[in-house]
VEXDREN-2710 file (C-alpha; in Angstrom, 1 decimal):
% VEXDREN-2710
k/r/px/py/pz
1/UNK/119.2/174.0/129.4
2/UNK/117.2/171.4/127.6
3/UNK/118.7/171.0/124.1
4/UNK/117.5/167.4/123.6
5/UNK/117.2/166.2/120.0
6/UNK/113.6/165.2/120.6
7/UNK/113.3/162.6/117.9
8/UNK/116.2/160.4/119.1
9/UNK/115.3/160.7/122.8
10/UNK/111.7/159.9/122.1
11/UNK/112.7/156.9/119.9
12/UNK/115.1/155.5/122.5
13/UNK/112.5/155.9/125.3
14/UNK/109.7/154.3/123.2
15/UNK/111.7/151.5/121.8
16/UNK/113.7/150.5/124.9
17/UNK/112.4/151.8/128.2
18/UNK/108.7/152.7/128.0
19/UNK/106.5/150.3/129.9
20/UNK/103.2/149.2/128.4
21/UNK/101.2/146.9/130.6
22/UNK/97.6/145.8/131.2
23/UNK/96.8/149.0/132.9
24/UNK/98.0/151.1/129.9
25/UNK/101.2/152.5/128.6
26/UNK/103.5/155.2/130.0
27/UNK/102.8/158.5/128.3
28/UNK/106.0/160.4/129.2
29/UNK/109.4/159.7/130.4
30/UNK/108.5/161.3/133.7
31/UNK/106.0/158.4/134.2
32/UNK/108.9/156.0/133.6
33/UNK/111.0/157.8/136.2
34/UNK/108.2/157.6/138.7
35/UNK/107.8/153.8/138.1
36/UNK/111.6/153.3/138.5
37/UNK/111.8/155.5/141.6
38/UNK/108.8/153.8/143.3
39/UNK/110.1/150.3/142.6
40/UNK/113.6/151.0/144.0
41/UNK/112.3/152.8/147.0
42/UNK/109.9/149.9/147.8
43/UNK/112.8/147.8/149.2
44/UNK/113.5/150.4/151.9
45/UNK/112.5/149.1/155.4
46/UNK/111.2/152.6/156.3
47/UNK/110.7/156.0/154.7
48/UNK/109.9/154.5/151.3
49/UNK/107.9/157.6/150.2
50/UNK/110.8/159.9/151.1
51/UNK/113.3/157.8/149.1
52/UNK/110.9/157.6/146.2
53/UNK/111.0/161.4/145.9
54/UNK/114.7/161.6/146.3
55/UNK/115.2/158.9/143.6
56/UNK/112.8/160.7/141.3
57/UNK/114.7/163.9/142.0
58/UNK/118.0/162.6/140.6
59/UNK/116.2/160.9/137.6
60/UNK/114.6/164.2/136.6
61/UNK/116.4/166.2/134.0
62/UNK/118.6/163.2/133.2
63/UNK/121.0/163.9/136.1
64/UNK/121.3/160.2/136.9
65/UNK/120.9/157.6/134.2
66/UNK/120.4/154.0/135.5
67/UNK/121.5/151.2/133.4
68/UNK/119.2/150.1/130.6
69/UNK/118.0/147.0/132.4
70/UNK/116.9/149.0/135.4
71/UNK/115.0/151.5/133.2
72/UNK/113.3/148.8/131.2
73/UNK/112.5/146.4/134.0
74/UNK/112.1/148.1/137.4
75/UNK/108.5/148.2/138.6
76/UNK/107.1/146.3/135.6
77/UNK/106.6/142.9/137.3
78/UNK/108.2/141.2/134.4
79/UNK/110.5/138.2/135.1
80/UNK/113.7/140.0/134.1
81/UNK/116.9/141.0/135.7
82/UNK/117.8/144.6/136.5
83/UNK/121.5/143.8/136.0
84/UNK/123.1/144.7/132.7
85/UNK/126.0/142.4/133.0
86/UNK/127.2/139.0/134.2
87/UNK/130.2/136.8/134.0
88/UNK/129.3/133.1/133.6
89/UNK/130.6/130.3/135.7
90/UNK/133.7/128.3/134.9
91/UNK/133.1/126.2/131.8
92/UNK/133.9/122.5/132.6
93/UNK/136.0/120.8/129.9
94/UNK/133.5/118.1/129.1
95/UNK/130.5/117.9/126.8
96/UNK/128.0/117.8/129.7
97/UNK/129.9/120.7/131.3
98/UNK/130.0/122.8/128.1
99/UNK/126.3/122.4/127.5
100/UNK/125.4/123.2/131.1
101/UNK/127.4/126.4/130.7
102/UNK/125.6/127.1/127.4
103/UNK/122.2/126.6/129.0
104/UNK/123.1/128.9/131.9
105/UNK/124.2/131.5/129.3
106/UNK/121.0/131.2/127.4
107/UNK/118.9/131.6/130.5
108/UNK/120.8/134.7/131.5
109/UNK/120.5/136.3/128.1
110/UNK/116.8/135.4/127.8
111/UNK/116.2/137.5/131.0
112/UNK/118.1/140.5/129.6
113/UNK/121.7/140.1/130.9
114/UNK/124.8/140.5/128.8
115/UNK/127.4/137.9/129.5
116/UNK/131.2/137.4/129.6
117/UNK/132.7/133.9/129.3
118/UNK/136.3/132.7/129.7
119/UNK/136.9/129.9/127.2
120/UNK/140.4/129.2/128.5
121/UNK/139.3/126.1/130.4
122/UNK/138.5/124.2/127.1
123/UNK/141.2/121.9/125.7
124/UNK/143.1/123.1/122.6
125/UNK/142.0/121.9/119.2
126/UNK/143.4/118.5/118.2
127/UNK/144.5/117.4/121.7
128/UNK/143.5/114.1/123.2
129/UNK/141.7/113.9/126.4
130/UNK/143.1/111.8/129.3
131/UNK/140.8/108.9/129.9
132/UNK/138.1/109.3/127.2
133/UNK/140.6/109.6/124.4
134/UNK/138.4/112.0/122.4
135/UNK/139.9/114.7/120.2
136/UNK/139.1/118.3/121.2
137/UNK/137.7/120.8/118.6
138/UNK/138.9/123.7/120.7
139/UNK/137.4/126.8/122.4
140/UNK/136.8/128.8/119.2
141/UNK/134.5/126.0/117.8
142/UNK/132.4/126.2/120.9
143/UNK/132.3/129.9/120.8
144/UNK/130.4/129.5/117.5
145/UNK/127.8/127.5/119.4
146/UNK/127.4/130.4/121.9
147/UNK/127.1/132.8/119.0
148/UNK/124.3/130.7/117.4
149/UNK/122.5/130.6/120.7
150/UNK/122.7/134.3/121.1
151/UNK/121.4/134.8/117.6
152/UNK/118.5/132.5/118.4
153/UNK/117.6/133.9/121.8
154/UNK/118.3/137.6/121.4
155/UNK/116.5/139.7/123.8
156/UNK/113.7/140.3/121.4
157/UNK/113.0/143.5/119.4
158/UNK/115.3/146.5/119.9
159/UNK/117.6/144.9/122.4
160/UNK/120.6/143.0/121.1
161/UNK/122.3/140.1/122.9
162/UNK/125.9/141.1/124.0
163/UNK/128.7/138.7/124.9
164/UNK/132.4/138.9/125.8
165/UNK/134.8/136.0/125.2
166/UNK/138.2/135.9/126.7
167/UNK/141.2/133.6/126.2
168/UNK/144.5/133.4/128.0
169/UNK/147.6/134.6/126.1
170/UNK/149.3/131.3/126.8
171/UNK/146.4/129.0/125.6
172/UNK/147.6/126.9/122.6
173/UNK/144.6/128.1/120.5
174/UNK/145.3/131.8/121.1
175/UNK/146.3/132.4/117.4
176/UNK/143.0/131.0/116.2
177/UNK/141.2/133.1/118.8
178/UNK/143.0/136.2/117.6
179/UNK/141.8/135.6/114.0
180/UNK/138.3/134.4/114.9
181/UNK/136.4/137.5/113.7
182/UNK/138.4/138.2/110.5
183/UNK/135.7/136.6/108.3
184/UNK/132.6/138.8/107.7
185/UNK/129.6/137.6/109.8
186/UNK/131.6/135.3/112.1
187/UNK/131.1/135.6/115.8
188/UNK/129.4/138.9/115.3
189/UNK/127.6/138.8/118.7
190/UNK/130.9/138.5/120.6
191/UNK/133.5/141.0/121.7
192/UNK/136.9/139.3/122.1
193/UNK/139.6/140.1/124.6
194/UNK/143.0/138.4/125.2
195/UNK/143.9/137.9/128.9
196/UNK/147.5/139.4/128.9
197/UNK/149.7/138.6/131.8
198/UNK/152.6/140.6/133.2
199/UNK/154.9/137.6/132.4
200/UNK/153.8/137.8/128.8
201/UNK/154.6/141.6/128.6
202/UNK/158.0/140.9/130.2
203/UNK/158.6/138.2/127.5
204/UNK/157.6/140.6/124.7
205/UNK/160.0/143.2/125.9
206/UNK/162.8/140.7/126.5
207/UNK/162.2/139.2/123.0
208/UNK/161.9/135.9/124.7
209/UNK/160.2/132.6/123.9
210/UNK/156.7/132.1/125.1
211/UNK/155.2/128.7/126.1
212/UNK/151.6/127.9/125.1
213/UNK/150.3/125.5/127.7
214/UNK/147.3/123.7/129.1
215/UNK/146.7/121.9/132.5
216/UNK/148.5/118.6/132.3
217/UNK/145.7/116.8/134.2
218/UNK/143.4/117.2/131.2
219/UNK/145.8/115.9/128.5
220/UNK/147.0/112.4/127.5
221/UNK/150.7/111.7/127.2
222/UNK/153.7/113.3/128.8
223/UNK/156.1/116.1/128.2
224/UNK/157.5/119.3/129.7
225/UNK/155.4/121.0/132.3
226/UNK/155.5/124.5/133.9
227/UNK/153.5/125.9/136.8
228/UNK/150.7/128.4/135.9
229/UNK/147.7/130.0/137.6
230/UNK/145.1/128.7/135.2
231/UNK/141.5/129.8/134.7
232/UNK/139.2/127.9/137.1
233/UNK/141.9/126.9/139.5
234/UNK/142.6/128.3/142.9
235/UNK/146.4/128.4/142.5
236/UNK/149.2/127.4/140.2
237/UNK/148.9/123.9/138.6
238/UNK/151.2/121.8/136.4
239/UNK/150.6/122.8/132.7
240/UNK/151.9/120.8/129.7
241/UNK/153.9/122.9/127.2
242/UNK/152.2/122.3/123.9
243/UNK/154.5/124.5/121.8
244/UNK/156.6/127.6/122.0
245/UNK/156.8/130.8/119.9
246/UNK/158.4/134.2/120.2
247/UNK/156.3/136.4/122.6
248/UNK/156.9/139.4/120.3
249/UNK/155.6/137.5/117.3
250/UNK/152.3/136.7/119.2
251/UNK/152.0/140.3/120.4
252/UNK/152.4/141.4/116.8
253/UNK/149.6/139.1/115.7
254/UNK/147.3/140.5/118.4
255/UNK/148.0/144.1/117.4
256/UNK/147.8/143.4/113.6
257/UNK/144.4/141.8/114.1
258/UNK/143.2/144.7/116.2
259/UNK/144.6/147.2/113.6
260/UNK/142.9/145.5/110.7
261/UNK/139.7/144.2/112.3
262/UNK/139.2/146.1/115.6
263/UNK/139.5/142.9/117.6
264/UNK/140.6/141.5/119.9
265/UNK/140.9/143.9/122.8
266/UNK/143.4/143.4/125.6
267/UNK/142.8/142.9/129.3
268/UNK/145.8/143.2/131.6
269/UNK/144.5/140.4/133.8
270/UNK/147.2/140.3/136.5
271/UNK/146.7/144.0/137.2
272/UNK/142.9/143.5/137.3
273/UNK/143.3/140.8/139.9
274/UNK/146.0/142.6/141.9
275/UNK/143.8/145.7/142.2
276/UNK/140.5/143.8/142.9
277/UNK/139.0/144.9/146.3
278/UNK/138.0/141.2/146.8
279/UNK/141.5/139.9/145.9
280/UNK/141.3/137.6/149.0
281/UNK/138.4/135.5/147.6
282/UNK/138.1/136.0/143.8
283/UNK/140.1/135.1/140.8
284/UNK/138.9/137.1/137.8
285/UNK/139.3/135.9/134.2
286/UNK/136.5/137.7/132.3
287/UNK/134.6/141.0/132.1
288/UNK/131.1/142.1/131.1
289/UNK/130.6/142.7/127.3
290/UNK/132.1/146.2/127.3
291/UNK/134.9/145.6/129.7
292/UNK/134.1/148.1/132.5
293/UNK/133.2/145.4/135.1
294/UNK/135.8/142.6/135.7
295/UNK/133.8/139.9/137.5
296/UNK/134.4/136.5/139.1
297/UNK/132.5/133.4/138.0
298/UNK/128.7/134.1/138.4
299/UNK/129.5/137.8/139.2
300/UNK/127.0/140.5/138.4
301/UNK/126.9/144.2/138.5
302/UNK/124.3/146.9/138.2
303/UNK/125.2/150.1/136.3
304/UNK/124.4/153.7/136.5
305/UNK/125.9/157.0/135.3
306/UNK/125.9/160.6/136.5
307/UNK/125.3/163.0/133.6
308/UNK/127.9/165.6/134.3
309/UNK/126.4/168.1/131.8
310/UNK/123.6/168.8/134.3
311/UNK/125.9/170.3/136.8
312/UNK/127.4/173.1/134.7
313/UNK/126.1/176.6/135.6
314/UNK/126.4/179.5/133.1
315/UNK/127.8/177.3/130.4
316/UNK/130.0/178.8/127.6
317/UNK/130.6/182.0/129.6
318/UNK/133.4/183.3/131.7
319/UNK/131.2/182.7/134.8
320/UNK/130.8/179.0/133.9
321/UNK/131.3/176.7/136.9
322/UNK/130.6/173.2/138.0
323/UNK/128.2/172.6/140.9
324/UNK/130.2/170.2/143.1
325/UNK/127.8/170.3/146.0
326/UNK/125.0/169.1/143.7
327/UNK/127.3/166.3/142.4
328/UNK/128.0/165.1/145.9
329/UNK/124.3/165.0/146.7
330/UNK/123.4/163.2/143.5
331/UNK/126.2/160.7/144.1
332/UNK/125.0/159.9/147.6
333/UNK/121.5/159.2/146.5
334/UNK/122.6/157.2/143.4
335/UNK/124.7/154.9/145.6
336/UNK/121.6/154.1/147.7
337/UNK/119.5/153.7/144.5
338/UNK/121.9/151.2/143.0
339/UNK/122.4/149.3/146.3
340/UNK/118.6/148.9/146.3
341/UNK/118.7/147.4/142.8
342/UNK/120.4/144.3/144.3
343/UNK/117.4/143.7/146.5
344/UNK/114.8/144.6/144.0
345/UNK/116.2/142.5/141.1
346/UNK/115.5/139.0/140.0
347/UNK/118.4/136.8/138.9
348/UNK/118.5/134.3/136.1
349/UNK/120.5/131.8/138.2
350/UNK/120.8/131.3/142.0
351/UNK/124.6/131.4/141.8
352/UNK/124.3/134.9/140.4
353/UNK/122.0/136.0/143.2
354/UNK/124.4/134.6/145.8
355/UNK/127.4/136.4/144.4
356/UNK/125.6/139.7/143.9
357/UNK/124.1/139.7/147.4
358/UNK/127.4/138.6/148.8
359/UNK/129.5/141.3/147.3
360/UNK/126.8/144.0/146.7
361/UNK/129.0/145.3/143.8
362/UNK/127.8/148.4/142.0
363/UNK/129.2/150.3/139.1
364/UNK/128.5/154.0/139.4
365/UNK/130.1/156.1/136.6
366/UNK/129.9/159.3/134.7
367/UNK/128.8/160.3/131.2
368/UNK/128.8/163.5/129.2
369/UNK/132.4/164.3/130.3
370/UNK/133.5/165.7/126.9
371/UNK/130.4/167.9/126.6
372/UNK/130.9/169.2/130.1
373/UNK/134.5/170.2/129.3
374/UNK/133.2/172.2/126.3
375/UNK/130.6/173.9/128.4
376/UNK/133.4/174.9/130.8
377/UNK/135.6/176.1/128.0
378/UNK/138.2/173.3/128.4
379/UNK/139.7/171.4/125.5
380/UNK/139.6/167.5/125.9
381/UNK/143.1/166.2/126.5
382/UNK/144.6/169.5/127.8
383/UNK/146.3/169.6/131.1
384/UNK/143.4/171.6/132.5
385/UNK/140.8/169.1/131.3
386/UNK/142.8/166.2/132.8
387/UNK/143.0/167.9/136.1
388/UNK/139.3/168.8/136.1
389/UNK/138.3/165.2/135.1
390/UNK/140.5/163.7/137.8
391/UNK/139.1/166.0/140.4
392/UNK/135.5/165.2/139.5
393/UNK/136.2/161.4/139.4
394/UNK/138.0/161.6/142.8
395/UNK/135.0/163.5/144.2
396/UNK/132.5/160.9/142.9
397/UNK/134.7/158.0/144.1
398/UNK/135.3/159.3/147.6
399/UNK/131.7/160.4/148.0
400/UNK/130.5/157.0/146.9
401/UNK/132.7/155.2/149.4
402/UNK/131.6/157.5/152.3
403/UNK/127.9/156.9/151.3
404/UNK/128.5/153.1/151.3
405/UNK/130.0/153.3/154.7
406/UNK/127.0/155.2/155.9
407/UNK/124.8/152.5/154.4
408/UNK/126.8/149.8/156.2
409/UNK/126.1/151.6/159.5
410/UNK/122.3/151.6/158.6
411/UNK/121.8/148.4/156.8
412/UNK/124.9/146.2/157.3
413/UNK/128.1/145.3/155.6
414/UNK/128.3/143.2/152.4
415/UNK/128.5/139.6/153.5
416/UNK/131.9/138.8/151.9
417/UNK/133.5/141.7/153.8
418/UNK/136.7/140.7/155.8
419/UNK/137.9/143.9/157.4
420/UNK/141.7/143.3/157.6
421/UNK/142.0/141.7/154.2
422/UNK/139.7/144.3/152.5
423/UNK/141.8/147.1/154.0
424/UNK/144.9/145.5/152.6
425/UNK/143.8/145.9/149.0
426/UNK/145.9/148.4/146.9
427/UNK/142.9/150.4/145.9
428/UNK/141.5/150.7/149.4
429/UNK/144.9/151.5/150.8
430/UNK/145.0/154.5/148.5
431/UNK/141.7/156.0/149.8
432/UNK/141.7/159.0/152.3
433/UNK/142.4/158.1/155.9
434/UNK/138.8/159.1/157.0
435/UNK/137.4/156.5/154.6
436/UNK/139.7/153.8/155.7
437/UNK/138.9/154.5/159.3
438/UNK/135.2/154.4/158.5
439/UNK/135.6/151.0/156.8
440/UNK/137.6/149.7/159.8
441/UNK/135.0/150.8/162.3
442/UNK/131.7/150.2/160.4
443/UNK/132.6/148.1/157.3
444/UNK/131.2/149.1/153.9
445/UNK/128.0/148.2/152.1
446/UNK/129.4/147.5/148.7
447/UNK/132.6/145.8/147.8
448/UNK/133.1/147.9/144.6
449/UNK/131.4/151.2/143.7
450/UNK/132.8/152.8/140.6
451/UNK/132.8/151.9/136.9
452/UNK/132.7/153.9/133.7
453/UNK/130.5/152.3/131.2
454/UNK/130.1/153.2/127.5
455/UNK/126.6/154.6/128.0
456/UNK/125.9/154.6/124.3
457/UNK/122.1/154.3/124.5
458/UNK/121.3/156.1/127.7
459/UNK/123.4/159.0/126.5
460/UNK/121.2/159.2/123.5
461/UNK/118.2/159.1/125.8
462/UNK/119.6/162.2/127.6
463/UNK/119.8/164.2/124.4
464/UNK/122.9/162.8/122.7
465/UNK/125.4/163.8/125.4
466/UNK/128.9/162.5/124.8
467/UNK/129.3/158.9/125.9
468/UNK/131.1/158.1/129.2
469/UNK/134.5/159.6/129.1
470/UNK/134.7/159.5/125.3
471/UNK/135.5/162.6/123.3
472/UNK/132.8/164.2/121.2
473/UNK/132.4/162.1/118.0
474/UNK/131.5/164.9/115.7
475/UNK/129.5/168.1/115.4
476/UNK/126.8/166.4/113.4
477/UNK/126.6/162.8/112.2
478/UNK/124.2/160.0/111.3
479/UNK/123.7/157.1/113.7
480/UNK/122.0/153.8/113.3
481/UNK/119.9/152.6/116.3
482/UNK/117.5/149.7/116.5
483/UNK/113.8/150.2/116.1
484/UNK/111.2/148.3/118.2
485/UNK/111.1/145.5/115.7
486/UNK/114.9/145.1/115.8
487/UNK/115.6/146.7/112.4
488/UNK/118.2/149.5/112.1
489/UNK/116.9/153.0/111.8
490/UNK/119.1/156.0/111.1
491/UNK/119.0/159.4/112.8
492/UNK/120.9/162.7/112.1
493/UNK/122.2/164.0/115.4
494/UNK/124.0/167.1/116.7
495/UNK/126.2/166.9/119.7
496/UNK/124.4/168.0/122.9
497/UNK/126.9/170.7/123.9
498/UNK/127.0/172.2/120.4
499/UNK/123.2/172.2/120.1
500/UNK/122.9/174.0/123.5
501/UNK/125.6/176.6/122.5
502/UNK/123.8/177.3/119.3
503/UNK/120.5/177.7/121.1
504/UNK/121.9/180.0/123.8
505/UNK/123.9/182.2/121.3
506/UNK/121.6/182.1/118.4
507/UNK/124.5/180.9/116.2
508/UNK/123.7/178.6/113.2
509/UNK/127.3/177.9/112.4
510/UNK/130.6/177.7/114.3
511/UNK/131.6/175.9/117.5
512/UNK/132.2/177.0/121.1
513/UNK/135.7/177.5/122.6
514/UNK/137.3/174.1/123.4
515/UNK/135.1/172.1/121.0
516/UNK/137.2/169.3/119.6
517/UNK/136.2/166.0/118.0
518/UNK/137.7/162.5/118.2
519/UNK/139.1/162.9/114.7
520/UNK/141.1/166.0/115.8
521/UNK/142.6/164.5/118.9
522/UNK/146.0/162.8/119.1
523/UNK/145.8/159.2/120.3
524/UNK/147.7/160.2/123.4
525/UNK/144.8/162.4/124.6
526/UNK/142.6/159.3/124.8
527/UNK/145.1/157.4/126.9
528/UNK/145.8/160.4/129.1
529/UNK/142.1/160.8/130.0
530/UNK/141.7/157.2/130.8
531/UNK/144.8/157.2/132.9
532/UNK/143.7/160.4/134.7
533/UNK/140.5/158.7/135.9
534/UNK/141.7/155.1/136.5
535/UNK/143.1/155.7/140.0
536/UNK/139.5/156.6/141.2
537/UNK/137.8/153.6/139.5
538/UNK/137.7/150.4/141.5
539/UNK/136.1/148.3/138.8
540/UNK/137.3/149.4/135.4
541/UNK/136.7/151.8/132.4
542/UNK/135.2/151.1/129.1
543/UNK/137.1/153.3/126.7
544/UNK/137.6/152.8/123.0
545/UNK/140.5/154.7/121.4
546/UNK/139.2/155.9/118.0
547/UNK/142.1/155.6/115.5
548/UNK/142.0/157.2/112.1
549/UNK/142.1/154.9/109.2
550/UNK/145.4/156.3/107.9
551/UNK/147.2/155.8/111.3
552/UNK/150.4/153.9/110.5
553/UNK/150.8/150.6/112.3
554/UNK/154.1/151.7/113.8
555/UNK/152.2/154.4/115.7
556/UNK/149.2/152.2/116.5
557/UNK/151.2/149.4/118.2
558/UNK/152.6/151.9/120.7
559/UNK/149.1/152.6/122.0
560/UNK/148.9/149.2/123.8
561/UNK/152.4/149.3/125.4
562/UNK/151.7/152.9/126.6
563/UNK/148.4/151.7/128.1
564/UNK/150.2/149.0/130.0
565/UNK/152.9/151.4/131.2
566/UNK/150.2/154.0/132.3
567/UNK/148.7/151.4/134.6
568/UNK/145.4/150.8/132.7
569/UNK/143.5/147.6/133.2
570/UNK/142.7/147.1/129.5
571/UNK/142.8/148.7/126.1
572/UNK/140.4/148.7/123.1
573/UNK/140.9/150.5/119.8
574/UNK/138.6/151.0/116.8
575/UNK/139.9/151.8/113.3
576/UNK/137.4/151.6/110.5
577/UNK/137.5/148.4/108.5
578/UNK/135.3/146.5/106.1
579/UNK/134.3/143.7/108.5
580/UNK/132.9/145.6/111.5
581/UNK/132.2/148.9/109.7
582/UNK/130.9/151.7/111.9
583/UNK/127.6/152.7/113.5
584/UNK/128.2/156.4/112.9
585/UNK/128.9/158.1/109.6
586/UNK/129.9/161.7/108.8
587/UNK/127.2/164.3/108.2
588/UNK/129.4/167.4/108.5
589/UNK/132.9/168.3/107.4
590/UNK/135.5/167.2/109.8
591/UNK/133.6/164.1/111.1
592/UNK/136.1/161.6/110.0
593/UNK/136.5/159.4/113.1
594/UNK/135.0/156.0/113.7
595/UNK/133.1/155.1/116.8
596/UNK/133.5/152.1/119.1
597/UNK/130.0/150.7/119.0
598/UNK/128.7/148.7/116.0
599/UNK/125.2/147.5/116.5
600/UNK/126.2/144.2/117.9
601/UNK/128.0/146.0/120.8
602/UNK/125.2/148.0/122.1
603/UNK/123.8/146.1/125.1
604/UNK/122.1/148.9/127.0
END
């Protein structure tokens, strides 16, 4: 069933993942897989050879796709991290504190990690500090310093630096933050997301006033205060009301900016914290660059995705079926593989090592879902497709939890585990009784196990399978990727499932049953798919809703409220615009939809 577009797969491997050292260079991707499998098995206290073969087995045929940092760094001896993503520590609101945080961000990015930063702790523009009397320039001004740092550091060559910036919806500079990327070329290395609280959504729907505030202890003078749980604080603190505006007006500004410029995204931060398995010790206010891993200060996560297309037998026929037993086996081995990454990896900062080893968070996800649906004759967004996707995600989730319990019996629980509190978490409470009983008796090796990443680059490596849970972009299209020297290079690609169907049937035109592209799907189908999988994802989901350019704003604005009502942890949309453009362009009739990832957003 190999239908890989050889040019793009070879290009991705050569430019991003192939290792060339003093002993020579890897001549095939199989040699890369062997390097990775051997490096990850080396941390096993016994039976390393056995686990090397099992790890190599799931890497073969692109069944399991480790995150880009694992593929590029494992077994090379280079001083790099194997973790794709980090959230940086709380930024102290002082010049020494800000530049300490900048230095930590630079060190992390230099070793290959994408970062998320919450800038909510920085005083709003124009306010006077208590004590020093200095006038603040505001968080957005310091974001420009981070952006310049990223442009200077970059992870050289074909890897781009990736950053996420977040700001609370009640920060006085929220309007400046919302508009920060509306000028071409400004903050291009950042993704932006607003931290939206339940109280804000209630105020929007009640058409109520909304107070923009900041911790009173940091501001000179007096005035009205309210209690708020602020970024970087353990609990609610007195916050000075700087000004008020209508909540609905601010919500409109957020959505208008996203409609016109594709940013900022929205993170429903109260829901993220409420559903966090480590709710009893963490307060989250940022995510990794693409949003699938909400993390505490100095949090880190290693990523990997199961390529679902490799489990379809007799594709495009009435006998087509999905090999669930093979999926279970691959999931079990992948959990161990990713757990070993924590012990094999270097870390840019000691605080990151402490957090990663304390929680042993991993983010195992899936990719190729849309192509898998086509191979089974299911149309993306149909009731049958939603039921199948939910069933497969449930199987991956529950298998991963059972595998992590078995690892805890063998190797020990994650150090931050507190049995009674962990079992009280809403996500853990919803798990099957045998899993909860296993956690109660043996503990669990990893605090979190499931995340669905965008997988843009590793999906190209696997032959241009559909990314993550995204629908198929188009039958054929042109895509820009970065060459080894960092310059963009364009490839003409055909969707993996379509290429396979044409090879198996001998057809040069037409499409298989169930084939549908993002341009042909109603927006609701995107939301329905994300909502179908969310109950089985303990981290989060990176999902960009592709919106046609001619979508009216009245329809667009309903996407976000529906996402909130459906229980999602966040929402990101992409509508073509002159500022961010698009990384894909149409090659064939019907390929009208935009894609989520411009070049600056491709961290893997």
